[in-house]
N, C-alpha and C positions, 0 to 999 in steps of 0.2 A: 534477471533473475526472479523478480517479483511476478513477472508474467507467468513464468514457469510454476511457480508456486501456485498462483491461482488457477492455472489449467490443471494441475495435480488435483487440487481441492475440489474443482468442478468435475473432474473426471471420477473421483472417488464418490462423489455424491450421486453421479448419474449411474455409476456401477451399483451402489447400494440399493438405488431405486429400482433398477432393473432386477436386481436380486430378489427384491421384495415382491416385485410384480409377478415373477415367475414361480415363487414359492407356493407350494400347495397348501393354502389356508383359506378359512372363510373370508368373505368379502369384507365384513366389518373389521376383522383383525388385520387384513391387508391395508386397508384405508388407514387404520391407526398406525400402522407401521411406517406407512408412507409419510404421514403426517410427522410422526416423530423424527424419521430420517431426514425430511425437509427442513425441519426445525434446526436439528443437529448441523446440517450443511449450511444453512443460512447463518448461524452463529459463527461457524468456522470461516465462512466467506467474509463476514463482517469483521472478525478478528484479523484476518489476513489484510483486508482493505484498510483498516485502521492503522496496522503496522506499516503498510505501503505509504499511507499518507503522513505518518509520522516520519519516516525516512526522507521522503520528498521534502517535507517541511524544514527538517534538520539541514539537509543539503542547501536548500534555498537560502536559509539563514546564514549558512557558512559562506555561500558566495556574495550574499549581500554584505557581510561583515569585511570580507576580503575586498570587495569593491569600494567599500568606504575607506578602508585603511589605504588603498591605493590612491584614491581621490585625495585624501589627507596628505599623503607623501607628495603628490603632484602639486598640490596648492603650496606646500612648504618650499618645493624646489623653485616654483614660480616667483614666490615671495623673496626667496633668497637671490635669485637673479635680478629681480627688479631692484631689491635693496642694494645689491653689490654695484650696480650701475649708477647709482645716486650718490 
């Protein structure tokens, strides 16, 4: 899903850039528009990437927490079995 969002943002940025390039305007205005559109696209892409990293981080932490829980339960079962044989 995140790759789709990143693809859409990149596509929008490319479309905006092409639209500016083909617009009938002075060179200096066109360059300024390109700079502005590039800056906007960069901000959008950074925001999406930060959201992606946040999601990955949350999922990683969730997996680690679940793994620690399973490990702790396993240790408890092993200790219970060892103690019940003594």
